N, CA, C and O atoms as a GROMACS GRO file, in nm:
protein
  504
    1MET      N    1   3.924  -4.578   0.661
    1MET     CA    2   3.952  -4.463   0.743
    1MET      C    3   3.891  -4.337   0.686
    1MET      O    4   3.855  -4.246   0.762
    2CYS      N    5   3.878  -4.328   0.556
    2CYS     CA    6   3.833  -4.204   0.495
    2CYS      C    7   3.685  -4.183   0.516
    2CYS      O    8   3.605  -4.276   0.509
    3SER      N    9   3.650  -4.059   0.542
    3SER     CA   10   3.511  -4.029   0.571
    3SER      C   11   3.432  -3.987   0.449
    3SER      O   12   3.311  -3.970   0.459
    4GLY      N   13   3.493  -3.970   0.337
    4GLY     CA   14   3.417  -3.929   0.220
    4GLY      C   15   3.505  -3.888   0.106
    4GLY      O   16   3.601  -3.956   0.072
    5VAL      N   17   3.473  -3.774   0.046
    5VAL     CA   18   3.545  -3.724  -0.069
    5VAL      C   19   3.691  -3.703  -0.032
    5VAL      O   20   3.722  -3.648   0.074
    6TRP      N   21   3.780  -3.746  -0.120
    6TRP     CA   22   3.922  -3.735  -0.092
    6TRP      C   23   3.990  -3.640  -0.187
    6TRP      O   24   3.941  -3.612  -0.296
    7ILE      N   25   4.101  -3.591  -0.143
    7ILE     CA   26   4.191  -3.518  -0.230
    7ILE      C   27   4.242  -3.618  -0.332
    7ILE      O   28   4.274  -3.732  -0.297
    8VAL      N   29   4.251  -3.578  -0.456
    8VAL     CA   30   4.290  -3.674  -0.559
    8VAL      C   31   4.438  -3.672  -0.591
    8VAL      O   32   4.484  -3.754  -0.671
    9TRP      N   33   4.514  -3.583  -0.533
    9TRP     CA   34   4.657  -3.573  -0.561
    9TRP      C   35   4.740  -3.578  -0.433
    9TRP      O   36   4.709  -3.510  -0.335
   10ALA      N   37   4.843  -3.656  -0.436
   10ALA     CA   38   4.948  -3.649  -0.335
   10ALA      C   39   5.079  -3.657  -0.412
   10ALA      O   40   5.109  -3.760  -0.472
   11VAL      N   41   5.156  -3.551  -0.410
   11VAL     CA   42   5.281  -3.544  -0.486
   11VAL      C   43   5.396  -3.528  -0.387
   11VAL      O   44   5.399  -3.432  -0.309
   12CYS      N   45   5.489  -3.621  -0.391
   12CYS     CA   46   5.608  -3.610  -0.308
   12CYS      C   47   5.714  -3.535  -0.388
   12CYS      O   48   5.759  -3.582  -0.492
   13LEU      N   49   5.752  -3.419  -0.339
   13LEU     CA   50   5.856  -3.336  -0.402
   13LEU      C   51   5.988  -3.373  -0.336
   13LEU      O   52   6.016  -3.331  -0.224
   14CYS      N   53   6.068  -3.450  -0.406
   14CYS     CA   54   6.185  -3.511  -0.346
   14CYS      C   55   6.310  -3.495  -0.431
   14CYS      O   56   6.306  -3.435  -0.539
   15ALA      N   57   6.418  -3.549  -0.380
   15ALA     CA   58   6.544  -3.555  -0.453
   15ALA      C   59   6.601  -3.696  -0.435
   15ALA      O   60   6.594  -3.754  -0.327
   16ASP      N   61   6.658  -3.748  -0.541
   16ASP     CA   62   6.708  -3.885  -0.540
   16ASP      C   63   6.816  -3.907  -0.433
   16ASP      O   64   6.826  -4.017  -0.378
   17TRP      N   65   6.896  -3.806  -0.403
   17TRP     CA   66   7.005  -3.820  -0.307
   17TRP      C   67   6.957  -3.822  -0.162
   17TRP      O   68   7.033  -3.859  -0.072
   18CYS      N   69   6.832  -3.783  -0.138
   18CYS     CA   70   6.781  -3.763  -0.003
   18CYS      C   71   6.732  -3.895   0.058
   18CYS      O   72   6.641  -3.960   0.004
   19SER      N   73   6.791  -3.936   0.170
   19SER     CA   74   6.752  -4.061   0.234
   19SER      C   75   6.610  -4.054   0.291
   19SER      O   76   6.538  -4.154   0.288
   20ALA      N   77   6.569  -3.939   0.343
   20ALA     CA   78   6.432  -3.925   0.392
   20ALA      C   79   6.332  -3.938   0.278
   20ALA      O   80   6.225  -3.996   0.295
   21CYS      N   81   6.367  -3.884   0.162
   21CYS     CA   82   6.280  -3.898   0.044
   21CYS      C   83   6.270  -4.044   0.001
   21CYS      O   84   6.162  -4.094  -0.031
   22ARG      N   85   6.383  -4.112   0.002
   22ARG     CA   86   6.382  -4.254  -0.035
   22ARG      C   87   6.297  -4.334   0.064
   22ARG      O   88   6.238  -4.435   0.026
   23ALA      N   89   6.291  -4.290   0.189
   23ALA     CA   90   6.206  -4.358   0.288
   23ALA      C   91   6.058  -4.338   0.256
   23ALA      O   92   5.975  -4.422   0.291
   24TRP      N   93   6.024  -4.227   0.189
   24TRP     CA   94   5.885  -4.201   0.152
   24TRP      C   95   5.837  -4.292   0.041
   24TRP      O   96   5.719  -4.328   0.038
   25ARG      N   97   5.924  -4.330  -0.050
   25ARG     CA   98   5.881  -4.404  -0.168
   25ARG      C   99   5.806  -4.533  -0.134
   25ARG      O  100   5.698  -4.554  -0.189
   26PRO      N  101   5.857  -4.620  -0.046
   26PRO     CA  102   5.780  -4.741  -0.014
   26PRO      C  103   5.652  -4.711   0.062
   26PRO      O  104   5.553  -4.783   0.048
   27VAL      N  105   5.652  -4.604   0.143
   27VAL     CA  106   5.531  -4.565   0.215
   27VAL      C  107   5.424  -4.523   0.115
   27VAL      O  108   5.309  -4.565   0.125
   28MET      N  109   5.463  -4.440   0.018
   28MET     CA  110   5.366  -4.397  -0.082
   28MET      C  111   5.322  -4.512  -0.172
   28MET      O  112   5.207  -4.517  -0.215
   29ALA      N  113   5.412  -4.605  -0.200
   29ALA     CA  114   5.374  -4.722  -0.280
   29ALA      C  115   5.270  -4.806  -0.206
   29ALA      O  116   5.175  -4.856  -0.266
   30GLU      N  117   5.290  -4.820  -0.075
   30GLU     CA  118   5.193  -4.894   0.006
   30GLU      C  119   5.058  -4.821   0.011
   30GLU      O  120   4.953  -4.884   0.002
   31LEU      N  121   5.061  -4.688   0.023
   31LEU     CA  122   4.938  -4.610   0.022
   31LEU      C  123   4.868  -4.620  -0.113
   31LEU      O  124   4.745  -4.628  -0.120
   32ALA      N  125   4.945  -4.618  -0.220
   32ALA     CA  126   4.887  -4.630  -0.354
   32ALA      C  127   4.818  -4.765  -0.371
   32ALA      O  128   4.714  -4.774  -0.437
   33ALA      N  129   4.876  -4.869  -0.314
   33ALA     CA  130   4.814  -5.002  -0.321
   33ALA      C  131   4.685  -5.008  -0.239
   33ALA      O  132   4.587  -5.070  -0.280
   34ARG      N  133   4.687  -4.941  -0.122
   34ARG     CA  134   4.568  -4.940  -0.035
   34ARG      C  135   4.458  -4.848  -0.086
   34ARG      O  136   4.340  -4.872  -0.060
   35HIS      N  137   4.498  -4.742  -0.158
   35HIS     CA  138   4.402  -4.641  -0.203
   35HIS      C  139   4.423  -4.610  -0.352
   35HIS      O  140   4.469  -4.502  -0.387
   36PRO      N  141   4.388  -4.706  -0.438
   36PRO     CA  142   4.408  -4.684  -0.582
   36PRO      C  143   4.316  -4.576  -0.640
   36PRO      O  144   4.337  -4.533  -0.753
   37GLU      N  145   4.217  -4.534  -0.566
   37GLU     CA  146   4.128  -4.429  -0.613
   37GLU      C  147   4.194  -4.291  -0.611
   37GLU      O  148   4.142  -4.195  -0.667
   38LEU      N  149   4.309  -4.282  -0.546
   38LEU     CA  150   4.383  -4.157  -0.537
   38LEU      C  151   4.503  -4.160  -0.630
   38LEU      O  152   4.548  -4.267  -0.671
   39GLN      N  153   4.554  -4.044  -0.661
   39GLN     CA  154   4.675  -4.035  -0.742
   39GLN      C  155   4.793  -4.004  -0.652
   39GLN      O  156   4.791  -3.908  -0.574
   40TRP      N  157   4.895  -4.086  -0.664
   40TRP     CA  158   5.017  -4.073  -0.584
   40TRP      C  159   5.131  -4.051  -0.683
   40TRP      O  160   5.155  -4.135  -0.769
   41ARG      N  161   5.200  -3.940  -0.670
   41ARG     CA  162   5.305  -3.906  -0.766
   41ARG      C  163   5.435  -3.871  -0.696
   41ARG      O  164   5.438  -3.829  -0.580
   42TRP      N  165   5.542  -3.889  -0.772
   42TRP     CA  166   5.677  -3.862  -0.726
   42TRP      C  167   5.738  -3.763  -0.822
   42TRP      O  168   5.738  -3.787  -0.943
   43LEU      N  169   5.790  -3.653  -0.773
   43LEU     CA  170   5.850  -3.552  -0.859
   43LEU      C  171   5.988  -3.520  -0.804
   43LEU      O  172   6.001  -3.465  -0.695
   44ASP      N  173   6.091  -3.554  -0.880
   44ASP     CA  174   6.228  -3.524  -0.839
   44ASP      C  175   6.254  -3.377  -0.871
   44ASP      O  176   6.259  -3.339  -0.988
   45VAL      N  177   6.271  -3.296  -0.769
   45VAL     CA  178   6.285  -3.152  -0.789
   45VAL      C  179   6.415  -3.114  -0.861
   45VAL      O  180   6.422  -3.009  -0.924
   46GLU      N  181   6.515  -3.199  -0.852
   46GLU     CA  182   6.639  -3.169  -0.924
   46GLU      C  183   6.624  -3.198  -1.073
   46GLU      O  184   6.679  -3.126  -1.156
   47ASP      N  185   6.549  -3.302  -1.106
   47ASP     CA  186   6.519  -3.330  -1.246
   47ASP      C  187   6.427  -3.223  -1.304
   47ASP      O  188   6.424  -3.200  -1.424
   48GLU      N  189   6.350  -3.159  -1.216
   48GLU     CA  190   6.252  -3.058  -1.256
   48GLU      C  191   6.292  -2.918  -1.207
   48GLU      O  192   6.207  -2.837  -1.171
   49ALA      N  193   6.423  -2.891  -1.205
   49ALA     CA  194   6.472  -2.762  -1.154
   49ALA      C  195   6.413  -2.644  -1.231
   49ALA      O  196   6.381  -2.541  -1.171
   50GLU      N  197   6.399  -2.657  -1.361
   50GLU     CA  198   6.343  -2.549  -1.442
   50GLU      C  199   6.198  -2.520  -1.401
   50GLU      O  200   6.158  -2.404  -1.390
   51LEU      N  201   6.120  -2.624  -1.380
   51LEU     CA  202   5.981  -2.607  -1.336
   51LEU      C  203   5.977  -2.542  -1.198
   51LEU      O  204   5.900  -2.448  -1.176
   52MET      N  205   6.059  -2.592  -1.105
   52MET     CA  206   6.061  -2.535  -0.970
   52MET      C  207   6.097  -2.386  -0.975
   52MET      O  208   6.037  -2.306  -0.904
   53ASP      N  209   6.194  -2.351  -1.058
   53ASP     CA  210   6.232  -2.210  -1.073
   53ASP      C  211   6.117  -2.129  -1.134
   53ASP      O  212   6.091  -2.017  -1.090
   54SER      N  213   6.049  -2.186  -1.233
   54SER     CA  214   5.944  -2.110  -1.303
   54SER      C  215   5.824  -2.080  -1.212
   54SER      O  216   5.758  -1.978  -1.230
   55VAL      N  217   5.797  -2.167  -1.116
   55VAL     CA  218   5.685  -2.141  -1.023
   55VAL      C  219   5.733  -2.078  -0.892
   55VAL      O  220   5.651  -2.042  -0.807
   56GLY      N  221   5.864  -2.064  -0.876
   56GLY     CA  222   5.917  -1.996  -0.758
   56GLY      C  223   5.925  -2.081  -0.633
   56GLY      O  224   5.912  -2.030  -0.522
   57ILE      N  225   5.948  -2.212  -0.651
   57ILE     CA  226   5.958  -2.300  -0.535
   57ILE      C  227   6.102  -2.348  -0.519
   57ILE      O  228   6.163  -2.397  -0.613
   58ASP      N  229   6.153  -2.331  -0.397
   58ASP     CA  230   6.284  -2.383  -0.360
   58ASP      C  231   6.262  -2.472  -0.238
   58ASP      O  232   6.242  -2.422  -0.127
   59ILE      N  233   6.265  -2.602  -0.259
   59ILE     CA  234   6.241  -2.696  -0.150
   59ILE      C  235   6.363  -2.694  -0.058
   59ILE      O  236   6.474  -2.724  -0.100
   60GLU      N  237   6.341  -2.658   0.068
   60GLU     CA  238   6.449  -2.654   0.165
   60GLU      C  239   6.444  -2.770   0.262
   60GLU      O  240   6.546  -2.809   0.318
   61THR      N  241   6.326  -2.827   0.283
   61THR     CA  242   6.310  -2.938   0.375
   61THR      C  243   6.255  -3.057   0.298
   61THR      O  244   6.146  -3.051   0.240
   62PHE      N  245   6.332  -3.164   0.299
   62PHE     CA  246   6.291  -3.286   0.229
   62PHE      C  247   6.243  -3.389   0.331
   62PHE      O  248   6.297  -3.395   0.441
   63PRO      N  249   6.145  -3.468   0.297
   63PRO     CA  250   6.061  -3.458   0.178
   63PRO      C  251   5.948  -3.359   0.201
   63PRO      O  252   5.901  -3.342   0.314
   64THR      N  253   5.904  -3.295   0.095
   64THR     CA  254   5.790  -3.205   0.099
   64THR      C  255   5.678  -3.270   0.020
   64THR      O  256   5.701  -3.328  -0.086
   65VAL      N  257   5.557  -3.262   0.072
   65VAL     CA  258   5.442  -3.322   0.007
   65VAL      C  259   5.345  -3.211  -0.033
   65VAL      O  260   5.316  -3.121   0.046
   66LEU      N  261   5.296  -3.220  -0.156
   66LEU     CA  262   5.196  -3.128  -0.208
   66LEU      C  263   5.066  -3.206  -0.219
   66LEU      O  264   5.061  -3.311  -0.283
   67LEU      N  265   4.959  -3.155  -0.156
   67LEU     CA  266   4.827  -3.218  -0.162
   67LEU      C  267   4.734  -3.123  -0.238
   67LEU      O  268   4.728  -3.004  -0.209
   68CYS      N  269   4.662  -3.180  -0.335
   68CYS     CA  270   4.577  -3.099  -0.422
   68CYS      C  271   4.444  -3.166  -0.447
   68CYS      O  272   4.430  -3.288  -0.434
   69ARG      N  273   4.348  -3.087  -0.483
   69ARG     CA  274   4.223  -3.135  -0.540
   69ARG      C  275   4.219  -3.074  -0.679
   69ARG      O  276   4.208  -2.953  -0.696
   70GLU      N  277   4.228  -3.160  -0.778
   70GLU     CA  278   4.240  -3.118  -0.918
   70GLU      C  279   4.357  -3.021  -0.929
   70GLU      O  280   4.469  -3.056  -0.891
   71ASP      N  281   4.334  -2.900  -0.979
   71ASP     CA  282   4.445  -2.807  -0.999
   71ASP      C  283   4.462  -2.710  -0.883
   71ASP      O  284   4.530  -2.608  -0.897
   72ARG      N  285   4.401  -2.739  -0.768
   72ARG     CA  286   4.402  -2.649  -0.653
   72ARG      C  287   4.489  -2.705  -0.542
   72ARG      O  288   4.463  -2.815  -0.491
   73ALA      N  289   4.591  -2.632  -0.503
   73ALA     CA  290   4.679  -2.673  -0.393
   73ALA      C  291   4.607  -2.650  -0.260
   73ALA      O  292   4.551  -2.543  -0.236
   74LEU      N  293   4.610  -2.753  -0.174
   74LEU     CA  294   4.548  -2.742  -0.042
   74LEU      C  295   4.651  -2.742   0.070
   74LEU      O  296   4.625  -2.690   0.179
   75PHE      N  297   4.766  -2.800   0.044
   75PHE     CA  298   4.870  -2.810   0.147
   75PHE      C  299   5.003  -2.834   0.079
   75PHE      O  300   5.011  -2.908  -0.020
   76MET      N  301   5.108  -2.773   0.130
   76MET     CA  302   5.243  -2.806   0.088
   76MET      C  303   5.334  -2.788   0.208
   76MET      O  304   5.344  -2.680   0.265
   77GLY      N  305   5.400  -2.898   0.246
   77GLY     CA  306   5.490  -2.890   0.360
   77GLY      C  307   5.564  -3.020   0.381
   77GLY      O  308   5.535  -3.122   0.319
   78ALA      N  309   5.660  -3.014   0.469
   78ALA     CA  310   5.740  -3.132   0.502
   78ALA      C  311   5.658  -3.224   0.593
   78ALA      O  312   5.600  -3.180   0.692
   79ILE      N  313   5.657  -3.350   0.557
   79ILE     CA  314   5.586  -3.451   0.635
   79ILE      C  315   5.678  -3.571   0.649
   79ILE      O  316   5.734  -3.616   0.549
   80PRO      N  317   5.695  -3.624   0.770
   80PRO     CA  318   5.777  -3.746   0.783
   80PRO      C  319   5.709  -3.863   0.713
   80PRO      O  320   5.587  -3.862   0.696
   81PRO      N  321   5.786  -3.962   0.672
   81PRO     CA  322   5.729  -4.076   0.599
   81PRO      C  323   5.647  -4.168   0.688
   81PRO      O  324   5.687  -4.280   0.719
   82GLN      N  325   5.531  -4.118   0.727
   82GLN     CA  326   5.438  -4.193   0.812
   82GLN      C  327   5.302  -4.196   0.743
   82GLN      O  328   5.235  -4.093   0.732
   83ALA      N  329   5.263  -4.314   0.697
   83ALA     CA  330   5.141  -4.330   0.620
   83ALA      C  331   5.018  -4.275   0.692
   83ALA      O  332   4.940  -4.200   0.633
   84GLU      N  333   5.001  -4.312   0.817
   84GLU     CA  334   4.880  -4.272   0.889
   84GLU      C  335   4.871  -4.122   0.909
   84GLU      O  336   4.762  -4.065   0.907
   85ALA      N  337   4.985  -4.056   0.930
   85ALA     CA  338   4.983  -3.910   0.945
   85ALA      C  339   4.939  -3.844   0.815
   85ALA      O  340   4.861  -3.749   0.818
   86LEU      N  341   4.988  -3.893   0.702
   86LEU     CA  342   4.948  -3.838   0.573
   86LEU      C  343   4.800  -3.865   0.547
   86LEU      O  344   4.728  -3.776   0.500
   87LEU      N  345   4.753  -3.985   0.576
   87LEU     CA  346   4.612  -4.017   0.555
   87LEU      C  347   4.521  -3.930   0.642
   87LEU      O  348   4.415  -3.886   0.597
   88LEU      N  349   4.562  -3.904   0.765
   88LEU     CA  350   4.484  -3.819   0.854
   88LEU      C  351   4.474  -3.677   0.797
   88LEU      O  352   4.366  -3.618   0.795
   89LEU      N  353   4.586  -3.624   0.752
   89LEU     CA  354   4.586  -3.490   0.692
   89LEU      C  355   4.497  -3.487   0.568
   89LEU      O  356   4.419  -3.394   0.550
   90MET      N  357   4.508  -3.589   0.484
   90MET     CA  358   4.427  -3.595   0.363
   90MET      C  359   4.278  -3.605   0.397
   90MET      O  360   4.194  -3.542   0.333
   91ASP      N  361   4.248  -3.683   0.499
   91ASP     CA  362   4.109  -3.700   0.540
   91ASP      C  363   4.052  -3.567   0.589
   91ASP      O  364   3.938  -3.533   0.557
   92ARG      N  365   4.130  -3.494   0.665
   92ARG     CA  366   4.081  -3.366   0.718
   92ARG      C  367   4.064  -3.262   0.608
   92ARG      O  368   3.970  -3.182   0.612
   93LEU      N  369   4.152  -3.262   0.511
   93LEU     CA  370   4.142  -3.166   0.402
   93LEU      C  371   4.036  -3.204   0.300
   93LEU      O  372   3.972  -3.117   0.241
   94GLY      N  373   4.018  -3.333   0.279
   94GLY     CA  374   3.930  -3.378   0.172
   94GLY      C  375   3.803  -3.446   0.215
   94GLY      O  376   3.728  -3.494   0.130
   95GLY      N  377   3.777  -3.451   0.342
   95GLY     CA  378   3.660  -3.522   0.391
   95GLY      C  379   3.529  -3.451   0.359
   95GLY      O  380   3.528  -3.335   0.318
   96VAL      N  381   3.421  -3.523   0.379
   96VAL     CA  382   3.288  -3.468   0.357
   96VAL      C  383   3.270  -3.343   0.442
   96VAL      O  384   3.299  -3.344   0.562
   97GLY      N  385   3.225  -3.237   0.381
   97GLY     CA  386   3.202  -3.112   0.451
   97GLY      C  387   3.325  -3.024   0.463
   97GLY      O  388   3.315  -2.908   0.502
   98ALA      N  389   3.442  -3.077   0.430
   98ALA     CA  390   3.563  -2.996   0.437
   98ALA      C  391   3.564  -2.898   0.322
   98ALA      O  392   3.536  -2.934   0.207
   99ALA      N  393   3.594  -2.777   0.351
   99ALA     CA  394   3.603  -2.675   0.247
   99ALA      C  395   3.730  -2.594   0.269
   99ALA      O  396   3.723  -2.474   0.298
  100PRO      N  397   3.846  -2.659   0.256
  100PRO     CA  398   3.970  -2.586   0.279
  100PRO      C  399   3.986  -2.473   0.178
  100PRO      O  400   3.950  -2.486   0.061
  101ALA      N  401   4.040  -2.365   0.226
  101ALA     CA  402   4.053  -2.246   0.142
  101ALA      C  403   4.155  -2.265   0.031
  101ALA      O  404   4.152  -2.194  -0.069
  102GLY      N  405   4.245  -2.359   0.048
  102GLY     CA  406   4.352  -2.374  -0.049
  102GLY      C  407   4.464  -2.277  -0.016
  102GLY      O  408   4.451  -2.192   0.072
  103ILE      N  409   4.571  -2.292  -0.087
  103ILE     CA  410   4.685  -2.204  -0.068
  103ILE      C  411   4.722  -2.145  -0.202
  103ILE      O  412   4.696  -2.204  -0.307
  104GLY      N  413   4.782  -2.031  -0.198
  104GLY     CA  414   4.815  -1.960  -0.322
  104GLY      C  415   4.963  -1.961  -0.350
  104GLY      O  416   5.036  -2.049  -0.304
  105GLY      N  417   5.004  -1.864  -0.425
  105GLY     CA  418   5.144  -1.844  -0.455
  105GLY      C  419   5.206  -1.958  -0.533
  105GLY      O  420   5.140  -2.018  -0.618
  106PRO      N  421   5.332  -1.987  -0.505
  106PRO     CA  422   5.404  -2.089  -0.580
  106PRO      C  423   5.340  -2.228  -0.574
  106PRO      O  424   5.341  -2.301  -0.674
  107ALA      N  425   5.284  -2.266  -0.459
  107ALA     CA  426   5.221  -2.399  -0.449
  107ALA      C  427   5.102  -2.408  -0.544
  107ALA      O  428   5.083  -2.512  -0.608
  108ALA      N  429   5.024  -2.302  -0.553
  108ALA     CA  430   4.909  -2.301  -0.644
  108ALA      C  431   4.956  -2.310  -0.788
  108ALA      O  432   4.896  -2.380  -0.869
  109ALA      N  433   5.062  -2.238  -0.822
  109ALA     CA  434   5.115  -2.241  -0.959
  109ALA      C  435   5.167  -2.381  -0.993
  109ALA      O  436   5.146  -2.429  -1.105
  110LEU      N  437   5.233  -2.446  -0.898
  110LEU     CA  438   5.283  -2.581  -0.923
  110LEU      C  439   5.167  -2.678  -0.940
  110LEU      O  440   5.171  -2.762  -1.030
  111ALA      N  441   5.066  -2.670  -0.856
  111ALA     CA  442   4.950  -2.759  -0.866
  111ALA      C  443   4.883  -2.744  -1.002
  111ALA      O  444   4.849  -2.844  -1.066
  112ALA      N  445   4.864  -2.621  -1.046
  112ALA     CA  446   4.800  -2.598  -1.176
  112ALA      C  447   4.884  -2.655  -1.288
  112ALA      O  448   4.830  -2.715  -1.382
  113HIS      N  449   5.015  -2.637  -1.281
  113HIS     CA  450   5.103  -2.690  -1.385
  113HIS      C  451   5.100  -2.843  -1.387
  113HIS      O  452   5.089  -2.904  -1.493
  114LEU      N  453   5.110  -2.905  -1.270
  114LEU     CA  454   5.113  -3.050  -1.263
  114LEU      C  455   4.980  -3.112  -1.304
  114LEU      O  456   4.978  -3.220  -1.364
  115TRP      N  457   4.870  -3.045  -1.273
  115TRP     CA  458   4.739  -3.098  -1.313
  115TRP      C  459   4.732  -3.112  -1.464
  115TRP      O  460   4.673  -3.208  -1.516
  116GLY      N  461   4.792  -3.019  -1.536
  116GLY     CA  462   4.791  -3.024  -1.682
  116GLY      C  463   4.875  -3.134  -1.741
  116GLY      O  464   4.857  -3.169  -1.858
  117ARG      N  465   4.967  -3.189  -1.665
  117ARG     CA  466   5.054  -3.294  -1.718
  117ARG      C  467   5.056  -3.417  -1.629
  117ARG      O  468   5.157  -3.486  -1.620
  118GLN      N  469   4.946  -3.444  -1.564
  118GLN     CA  470   4.940  -3.550  -1.464
  118GLN      C  471   4.981  -3.687  -1.516
  118GLN      O  472   5.028  -3.770  -1.437
  119ASP      N  473   4.966  -3.714  -1.642
  119ASP     CA  474   5.003  -3.845  -1.694
  119ASP      C  475   5.138  -3.842  -1.765
  119ASP      O  476   5.179  -3.941  -1.825
  120GLY      N  477   5.207  -3.730  -1.758
  120GLY     CA  478   5.333  -3.716  -1.830
  120GLY      C  479   5.445  -3.798  -1.768
  120GLY      O  480   5.440  -3.833  -1.650
  121PRO      N  481   5.547  -3.829  -1.847
  121PRO     CA  482   5.658  -3.908  -1.797
  121PRO      C  483   5.740  -3.838  -1.691
  121PRO      O  484   5.811  -3.902  -1.614
  122GLU      N  485   5.731  -3.706  -1.685
  122GLU     CA  486   5.812  -3.631  -1.590
  122GLU      C  487   5.768  -3.657  -1.447
  122GLU      O  488   5.847  -3.645  -1.354
  123MET      N  489   5.641  -3.691  -1.429
  123MET     CA  490   5.590  -3.711  -1.295
  123MET      C  491   5.544  -3.856  -1.284
  123MET      O  492   5.430  -3.890  -1.318
  124CYS      N  493   5.630  -3.938  -1.236
  124CYS     CA  494   5.601  -4.081  -1.238
  124CYS      C  495   5.510  -4.120  -1.122
  124CYS      O  496   5.511  -4.059  -1.015
  125ALA      N  497   5.433  -4.223  -1.147
  125ALA     CA  498   5.353  -4.281  -1.040
  125ALA      C  499   5.445  -4.347  -0.941
  125ALA      O  500   5.555  -4.390  -0.976
  126VAL      N  501   5.400  -4.355  -0.819
  126VAL     CA  502   5.481  -4.418  -0.715
  126VAL      C  503   5.489  -4.567  -0.741
  126VAL      O  504   5.553  -4.639  -0.664
   0.00000   0.00000   0.00000
């Protein structure tokens, strides 16, 4: 389905108590199996409350997905647990010739922080 260069990060910002977030986990696991060239991560915002506070993010709608290219945030928003919808969004943001402006503020700060610790235990692979 992908037309070319992809976004290398998809981070689900979730909470363990959230049933919609739990519905995302198998979807992201299936996407990770289909697209191992991409990084799929799970970040429990309650376990990372200090980080969320430090970058100024308060997740109000679960699940929220952060899409990045390296340390640059391109999208952050609530997405239902639908694999094809996420892949379409990723394709449009990361496809050949796409030059999304990125987003700033707290999402950019979170992307930069997470890029620096992408292999850390705090942010587990799906």
